[in-house]
C-alpha positions in Angstrom: 0.0 0.1 0.0 1.3 3.4 -1.1 -1.0 5.7 0.8 -3.4 5.7 3.6 -6.8 7.4 3.8 -7.5 7.5 7.5 -11.3 8.5 7.8 -14.0 8.0 5.0 -14.6 11.7 4.9 -10.9 12.7 4.5 -9.8 14.7 1.4 -6.1 14.0 2.0 -4.1 10.7 2.2 -0.8 9.9 3.9 2.2 8.7 1.8 3.6 5.6 3.4 6.7 5.8 1.4 8.5 8.3 -1.0 6.3 8.5 -4.0 7.8 9.8 -7.3 6.0 12.2 -9.6 3.6 10.4 -12.0 3.1 7.6 -9.5 -0.5 6.1 -9.8 -2.2 5.7 -6.3 -5.6 4.2 -5.7 -8.0 5.5 -3.2 -11.6 4.3 -2.8 -11.3 2.5 -6.2 -10.1 5.8 -7.9 -6.9 6.1 -9.7 -5.0 9.4 -8.9 -1.8 10.4 -10.8 0.7 12.3 -8.7 1.7 15.5 -10.4 4.7 15.9 -8.1 6.8 14.0 -5.7 5.2 13.1 -2.3 7.8 12.4 0.4 6.9 9.7 2.9 4.8 10.9 6.0 3.6 13.9 3.8 -0.1 14.3 2.5 -1.5 14.2 -1.0 -4.5 16.0 -2.1 -7.4 13.5 -3.1 -9.4 16.3 -4.8 -9.0 19.8 -6.3 -9.3 22.6 -3.8 -10.2 26.2 -4.4 -8.7 29.0 -2.2 -10.6 29.1 1.0 -11.9 25.4 0.7 -11.7 23.3 3.9 -9.4 20.4 4.1 -10.2 17.2 6.0 -8.1 14.7 7.7 -8.9 12.3 10.6 -12.5 13.4 9.9 -12.0 16.9 11.0 -10.9 20.2 9.3 -7.2 20.6 9.6 -6.8 23.7 7.3 -7.9 25.8 4.4 -6.4 26.2 1.0 -4.5 29.5 0.6 -3.8 28.6 -3.3 -5.4 26.5 -5.8 -4.4 22.9 -4.8 -4.8 20.2 -7.6 -5.6 16.7 -7.0 -2.3 14.7 -6.7 -0.4 17.7 -5.1 1.7 17.6 -2.0 0.2 19.5 0.8 2.7 22.2 2.2 2.8 25.4 4.3 2.6 27.2 1.0 -0.8 26.0 0.0 -2.5 25.2 3.4 -3.0 27.3 6.5 -4.4 26.2 10.0 -8.1 26.2 10.3 -10.6 24.4 12.6 -14.3 23.9 12.9 -16.3 25.7 15.6 -17.1 23.6 18.7 -20.6 23.5 20.0 -22.5 21.7 22.7 -22.5 17.8 22.6 -24.3 16.8 19.4 -24.8 13.1 20.5 -24.9 10.6 23.3 -21.4 9.0 23.3 -21.0 5.3 23.4 -18.0 3.1 22.9 -17.1 -0.6 22.8 -14.3 -1.4 25.1 -11.6 -3.8 23.9 -11.7 -7.4 25.1 -9.5 -7.6 28.3 -10.7 -10.8 29.9 -7.1 -12.2 29.5 -5.8 -9.2 31.6 -8.4 -9.0 34.4 -6.6 -11.7 36.5 -3.1 -10.2 36.0 -1.2 -8.3 38.5 1.8 -6.1 38.9 4.3 -6.2 41.7 4.2 -2.7 43.3 4.8 -0.8 46.5 1.6 -0.6 48.6 1.2 2.7 50.5 -0.8 3.1 53.5 -3.4 5.2 51.7 -4.3 2.6 49.3 -2.0 3.9 46.4 0.4 1.5 44.9 3.8 2.6 43.4 5.5 1.1 40.3 8.7 2.3 41.9 10.0 3.4 45.3 11.9 6.8 45.1 13.0 9.3 47.7 12.8 13.1 46.7 15.0 16.0 47.6 13.2 19.2 46.7 14.1 22.9 46.8 11.1 25.2 47.5 13.0 27.9 45.7 15.7 28.3 43.2 18.1 29.7 45.8 18.4 26.2 47.2 19.4 24.5 44.0 23.2 24.5 45.0 22.4 22.9 48.2 20.4 20.2 46.5 23.3 19.6 44.3 25.5 19.0 47.2 23.2 16.5 48.6 23.1 14.9 45.2 26.9 14.7 45.1 26.9 13.1 48.7 24.2 10.5 48.2 24.1 9.3 44.5 27.4 7.7 44.0 27.9 6.3 47.4 24.5 4.6 47.6 24.8 3.2 44.1 22.4 5.3 42.2 24.8 6.9 39.6 23.7 6.2 36.0 25.4 7.0 32.7 23.6 4.7 30.3 25.8 2.2 28.6 28.8 4.5 28.3 30.7 7.2 30.1 32.7 10.2 28.6 36.2 10.4 29.8 38.7 13.1 28.7 41.7 11.6 30.2 43.3 10.7 26.8 42.6 14.2 25.6 44.5 15.8 28.5 47.3 13.3 28.1 47.8 14.0 24.5 47.6 17.7 24.8 50.3 17.7 27.4 52.4 15.9 24.8 51.8 18.5 22.2 49.3 16.6 20.1 48.0 18.0 16.9 44.2 18.8 16.3 43.9 15.6 14.2 45.5 13.5 17.0 43.0 15.0 19.5 40.1 14.2 17.2 41.3 10.6 16.9 41.3 10.1 20.7 39.0 7.7 22.6 36.7 9.5 25.0 33.8 6.9 25.1 34.2 4.3 27.8 31.8 1.3 27.9 30.3 0.7 31.3 27.6 -1.3 33.0 24.2 0.1 31.9 22.5 0.2 35.3 24.0 0.1 38.8 23.9 -3.3 40.4 25.3 -2.3 43.8 22.6 -0.3 45.3 22.9 0.0 49.1 19.2 0.0 49.5 17.8 -2.8 47.4 14.2 -1.7 47.7 14.8 2.1 46.9 14.9 2.5 43.2 16.4 6.0 43.2 16.9 9.3 44.9 15.5 12.1 42.7 16.3 15.9 43.0 13.8 18.2 41.7 15.8 21.4 41.1 13.8 24.3 39.3 13.8 28.0 38.7 10.6 29.0 40.6 9.5 29.7 44.2 10.1 33.4 44.2 10.2 36.5 41.9 6.9 35.8 40.3 3.3 36.1 41.1 1.8 34.5 44.2 -0.3 32.4 42.0 2.7 30.8 40.4 4.3 30.0 43.8 1.1 28.5 45.0 0.9 26.4 41.9 4.5 25.3 42.3 3.6 24.1 45.9 0.6 22.2 44.6 2.7 20.5 41.9 5.4 19.6 44.5 2.7 18.3 46.8 1.6 16.1 43.9 5.1 14.7 43.6 5.5 14.1 47.3 2.1 12.4 47.5 2.9 10.5 44.3 2.5 6.6 44.6 6.0 6.1 43.5 7.5 8.3 46.3 8.4 6.9 49.7 9.2 10.2 51.4 10.9 13.7 50.8 13.5 16.1 52.0 12.6 19.8 51.4 15.0 22.6 51.5 13.6 26.2 52.1 15.4 29.5 52.2 12.7 30.9 54.4 11.7 34.3 52.7 10.6 33.0 49.4 7.0 33.3 48.0 6.6 29.5 48.0 6.3 29.2 51.8 6.5 25.8 53.7 2.9 26.5 55.1 1.6 26.6 51.4 3.2 23.2 50.7 1.8 21.7 53.8 -1.6 23.1 53.1 -1.5 21.8 49.6 -0.5 18.2 50.9 -3.3 18.2 53.4 -5.8 19.1 50.8 -4.5 16.5 48.4 -4.3 13.7 51.0 -5.8 14.4 54.5 -4.3 11.2 55.6 -0.8 11.9 54.4 1.7 10.0 56.6 4.9 9.7 54.5 8.2 10.9 56.0 8.8 14.7 55.2 11.8 16.4 56.5 11.8 20.2 55.9 14.9 22.4 56.5 14.7 26.1 56.6 18.3 27.6 55.9 17.6 31.1 57.3 16.2 29.4 60.5 19.0 26.8 60.8 21.6 29.4 60.6 24.7 27.9 58.8 24.5 26.0 55.5 26.8 23.4 56.9 24.5 22.7 59.8 21.4 22.4 57.7 23.0 20.2 55.2 24.5 18.0 57.8 20.9 17.6 59.4 19.3 17.1 56.0 21.6 14.3 55.0 21.3 12.4 58.2 17.5 12.6 58.2 17.4 11.6 54.6 19.6 8.6 55.2 17.4 7.6 58.2 14.3 8.0 56.0 15.9 5.7 53.3 16.5 3.1 56.0 12.7 3.1 56.8 11.6 3.2 53.1 13.8 0.3 52.2 11.7 -2.0 54.4 8.9 -1.9 51.9 8.9 -4.7 49.3 7.0 -5.2 46.2 3.7 -7.2 46.4 1.0 -8.1 43.9 -1.5 -5.4 42.8 -4.4 -5.3 40.5 -4.1 -3.5 37.2 -6.8 -1.0 38.2 -4.2 0.6 40.4 -2.3 1.9 37.4 -2.5 5.6 36.2 -0.8 5.9 32.8 0.2 9.2 31.1 -0.3 9.7 27.4 2.2 12.1 25.7 3.8 12.7 22.2 6.9 14.7 21.3 9.2 15.1 18.3 6.1 13.9 16.3 6.2 13.1 12.6 3.6 12.3 9.9 3.3 8.8 10.9 2.7 9.4 14.7 -1.1 9.8 14.2 -1.3 6.4 12.4 1.1 4.2 14.4 2.5 5.1 17.7 -0.4 7.4 18.8 -3.4 5.1 18.1 -1.3 2.3 19.6 -1.1 3.9 23.0 -4.7 5.0 22.4 -5.7 1.4 22.3 -3.5 0.7 25.4 -5.4 3.5 27.1 -8.7 1.9 26.3 -7.5 -1.3 27.7 -6.3 0.4 31.1 -9.8 2.1 31.2 -11.6 -1.2 30.6 -9.6 -2.7 33.4 -10.7 0.0 35.8 -7.5 2.0 35.8 -6.9 5.7 34.9 -5.1 7.3 32.0 -4.2 11.1 31.6 -3.9 12.9 28.3 -2.3 16.3 28.5 -1.0 19.1 26.2 -4.1 21.2 25.5 -2.7 23.1 22.6 -2.6 19.8 20.8 -6.3 19.3 21.1 -6.9 22.4 18.9 -9.3 21.4 16.2 -10.7 18.2 18.0 -12.7 20.1 20.6 -15.9 18.8 19.3 -14.9 15.3 19.7 -13.7 16.0 23.3 -16.9 17.6 24.1 -18.9 14.7 22.7 -16.9 12.2 24.8 -17.3 13.9 28.2 -19.4 11.8 30.6 -20.4 15.0 32.6 -21.6 18.3 30.9 -19.7 20.2 33.5 -16.4 18.6 32.3 -17.2 19.6 28.7 -17.7 23.2 29.9 -14.6 23.1 32.1 -12.6 21.8 29.0 -13.8 24.7 26.9 -13.2 27.3 29.5 -9.6 26.1 30.1 -9.0 25.9 26.2 -10.4 29.4 25.7 -8.3 30.9 28.7 -5.2 29.2 27.5 -5.6 30.3 23.9 -6.3 33.9 25.0 -3.1 34.0 27.1 -1.2 32.7 24.0 -2.7 35.5 21.7 -2.0 38.1 24.4 1.6 37.1 24.3 1.7 37.8 20.6 1.5 34.2 19.5 -1.3 31.6 18.5 -1.9 27.9 18.6 -1.1 27.6 14.9 2.5 28.3 15.7 2.7 25.0 17.7 4.1 22.8 14.9 8.0 22.9 15.1 10.3 23.0 12.1 10.9 19.2 12.6 7.1 18.6 12.7 6.6 20.4 9.5 9.6 18.8 7.7 8.1 15.6 8.4 4.6 16.2 7.3 2.7 17.9 10.2 1.8 21.1 8.2 -0.9 22.8 10.5 -1.6 22.7 14.2 -5.0 21.1 13.6 -3.3 18.3 11.5 -0.8 17.8 14.3 -3.5 17.9 17.0 -5.9 15.5 15.2 -3.1 12.9 15.1 -2.1 13.6 18.8 -5.6 13.2 20.1 -5.5 9.6 18.9 -3.5 8.9 22.1 -6.9 9.2 23.8 -8.3 6.1 22.2 -12.1 5.9 22.2 -13.1 5.8 25.8 -15.4 8.3 27.3 -13.7 11.2 29.2 -14.2 10.8 32.9 -12.6 13.9 34.2 -11.1 17.2 33.0 -8.3 18.6 35.2 -6.7 21.9 35.6 -2.9 21.9 36.0 -1.9 20.1 39.4 -5.2 18.7 40.0 -5.1 15.0 40.7 -6.5 12.3 38.6 -9.1 10.5 40.9 -11.8 9.4 38.5 -11.2 5.9 36.9 -11.1 6.3 33.2 -9.7 8.7 30.7 -8.7 12.2 32.1 -7.8 15.3 30.4 -5.1 17.5 32.0 -4.4 21.2 31.1 -0.7 21.5 30.2 1.4 23.1 27.5 2.5 20.9 24.6 6.1 21.5 25.6 7.4 18.0 26.3 8.8 18.4 29.8 6.2 20.8 31.1 3.6 18.3 30.1 5.3 15.2 31.5 6.0 17.1 34.6 2.4 18.0 35.0 1.1 14.4 34.4 3.4 13.0 37.0 2.2 15.7 39.4 -1.4 14.5 38.7 -0.5 10.9 39.6 0.8 9.1 36.4 3.1 6.3 37.6 4.2 5.4 34.0 4.2 7.8 31.0 3.8 6.5 27.4 5.7 8.9 25.2 5.5 8.5 21.4 8.0 10.1 19.0 8.6 10.1 15.3 11.8 12.2 15.4 13.4 11.0 18.6 13.6 12.6 22.0 15.2 11.5 25.3 12.6 13.0 27.6 11.9 11.3 30.9 10.6 12.1 34.4 12.0 11.9 37.8 9.2 9.7 39.4 7.1 8.5 36.5 8.9 5.8 34.5 8.7 6.9 30.8 8.4 4.4 28.0 9.4 5.7 24.6 7.5 4.5 21.5 8.8 5.1 18.0 6.3 5.8 15.1 8.6 4.5 12.5 11.3 1.8 12.0 13.8 4.2 10.5 13.9 6.1 13.8 13.9 2.7 15.7 17.0 1.5 13.9 18.8 4.9 14.4 18.0 5.8 17.9 16.9 2.6 19.8 19.3 3.4 22.5 16.7 5.9 24.0 13.5 4.0 22.7 11.6 1.1 24.1 9.0 0.0 21.5 8.8 0.3 17.8 5.4 0.8 16.0 6.9 1.2 12.6 5.7 -2.4 12.0 2.1 -0.9 11.8 3.2 1.2 8.7 4.8 -1.7 7.0 1.7 -3.8 7.7 3.4 -6.4 9.7 1.4 -5.6 12.9 -2.0 -4.1 13.9 -2.8 -1.2 16.2 -4.6 -3.7 18.6 -1.7 -6.1 18.9 0.8 -3.3 19.4 -1.5 -1.7 22.2 -1.6 -5.2 23.8 2.3 -5.5 23.6 2.5 -2.1 25.3 0.3 -3.2 28.2 2.6 -6.1 28.7 5.5 -3.8 28.8 3.7 -1.6 31.3 3.1 -4.5 33.6 6.8 -5.6 33.4 7.8 -2.0 34.1 5.5 -1.6 37.0 6.8 -4.7 38.4 10.5 -3.6 38.2 11.2 -6.3 35.6 11.9 -3.8 32.8 13.9 -0.6 33.1 12.9 1.9 30.6 15.7 3.5 28.6 14.9 7.0 30.0 15.2 5.6 33.5 18.4 3.8 32.8 19.9 6.9 31.2 18.9 9.1 34.4 16.7 11.3 32.1 15.0 13.1 35.0 13.5 16.0 33.3 11.5 18.4 35.5 10.1 21.8 34.5 7.2 23.3 36.4 4.7 25.3 34.1 5.3 29.0 34.9 1.9 30.5 33.9 2.3 34.2 34.9 5.0 36.8 34.6 8.2 37.4 36.6 8.0 40.4 38.9 
């Protein structure tokens, strides 16, 4: 098959491989001669378009023609501009047919059971600064703890410049320096952890906590509370300067609201109160070590799959993401929902153009209203800053066939599968309703994954068509490639290849089931995602207001 028409109403098709000018393609029984080359992942017009005509893909409007577009022409930024259809109230009663999950209903994962009923897929300790002024002290604690306790990771190699120094001292030429060996092979994962039941100590350095609005500081505290209360977290050490906007009292209030029965060890140190930096760090490291001793007593025990909360994210997307990787994790999401678990779809700018589908799928009308309110407020903020949602596609997205934001969004939305929407969450709100939840975050990869983990995602499924190493400190991140070329080139940072769907070797449902199996292995500590093994602990809180 040369091209794929995704929805019956589509007026575009996706080229599944490079198609030379003059190639005859067949869509719905009609032969179309290509009047120019169509690169793989790009879209071909299935009809003639006049200026102003709407163009449909994934069954929704993804743009309008800005020039005459002849049938058999490649869709580009020169002939198509972003456009969407207006969303209205729900137009139908939504129904869906869940996938068959009988085989999975009796399966369990081996997780860490918390006293409040949550179950972790990992067991981490957090070290958190309440304000950027404490980042240096967090780094000092990191230097003291990571290597000695066996948590240093570097992937399957390390970089060592010893040979460069040695040759330079001997007067080496530039060519001799470039010929030096600086990559040393090493064990991929540490096997000498001092605490066998502690999967890692994570350090959440950031640039917030003061110098901005009170709203941003409160939001930061709510986000950090979500991380401390996270099922994958055993306890936390918090460093405060004392005078910052993000006060300890705000953090404690956020924790109490989030979980009135919160009982994890939480050690808070205020530098201005303690006096000397040396004294504070000494107390912090001793308390942390003692906390690790207690947390290490917890061991993995079987837990039902309905205890899982799975994040759904895409980044570095390409023209195949919407037909391979994204629908695959969409099927996985439907399976998790059918099993009684929770899934979280974030990045609201990448729901632009599919608002009507979202509205139609909301179980509660109040969630549909909340979704539209959050979307409109977000878009207004973007416009007020001098930008717009249609500037969302990156140069890499466009180069690989995602021409408009609506086109990108329609493909990104396939990560949500077909399940009804059980809840709509503002940033930092926890996912409490079983089923598919929407979370308001930016499309920015790390801001979105940071937000999903803060709302309770234990594992994040991250699809990519171009390749990205993004991970998260507490939510294990599985990377799913949309195409086999990427998989062969960058599988050192990837976990699953869905390019076999493009080649016709596998189906979306079989790939979705494979990903569920990998989730279970990851949740049980039997598989270490590449992002975890590489120590890819990306953490960027969403700064929604201005600096003062």
